[in-house]
C-alpha positions, 0 to 999 in steps of 0.5 A, spaced: 488 535 580 488 527 579 485 528 572 490 533 570 496 528 572 492 522 569 492 526 562 499 528 563 501 521 563 497 517 559 497 522 553 505 521 552 504 513 553 499 513 547 503 517 543 509 513 544 505 507 543 502 509 536 509 511 534 513 504 536 507 500 533 506 503 527 499 504 523 497 502 516 499 508 512 497 508 504 503 507 499 502 510 492 502 505 486 507 509 482 506 504 476 504 497 474 506 493 468 503 486 466 506 480 463 505 479 456 499 474 457 496 478 462 496 474 468 502 477 472 502 485 475 508 488 477 507 494 482 512 499 483 511 502 490 513 508 493 516 504 499 523 502 501 523 495 504 517 496 508 512 491 511 507 491 506 500 489 506 497 488 499 489 487 498 486 486 491 480 484 488 478 482 481 471 482 478 468 482 471 470 489 470 476 491 474 482 489 479 482 493 485 488 494 489 490 497 496 497 497 498 498 499 505 505 500 509 504 497 516 509 496 523 513 502 521 515 508 524 512 514 522 516 517 516 520 511 515 521 507 508 518 513 504 520 517 498 528 514 498 527 508 494 521 504 491 519 496 492 516 492 487 510 487 489 507 482 484 500 479 483 498 473 480 491 473 477 487 467 476 485 469 469 488 474 464 487 482 465 484 482 459 479 488 458 479 489 465 481 496 468 486 497 474 484 501 480 488 504 486 483 504 491 487 509 495 486 514 490 480 511 486 484 513 480 485 508 474 492 506 473 494 504 465 499 498 466 504 497 460 505 490 457 512 488 458 515 486 452 
C-alpha cells in the first residue's frame, strides 16, 4: 500500500520535472552554406529561437556537426520557423565533407556568391 502511494506521487513529479527542465533533443540541419573562402559555414536549422548546443569536430576528411536543442518545453520552437547558426573553421573546408551526426548523412554545402 505504501509503495503504491509513493509511485503515484513520484511518477507525476518526475514527468513534470522532465517537461519543465527540458532535455536535449536533436535539431535538423536543413542546409549549409559556405563562404567563398570556405572558412565560414552557415547552418539553417529546424529550430525557432531555441537554446541550441552546437558541437562540431574537424579532421582531415570531414567536419562532423551535431545540433541539439536544450532547456525547452517538449514540442516548443519546432517547425514554425528556422534559425541560422554560424561555425568559423580554423582552416578552409576544402575537400572535406560535412556530416550531420544526428542522421549520419552527408550534407553538401553550397558556396555563397
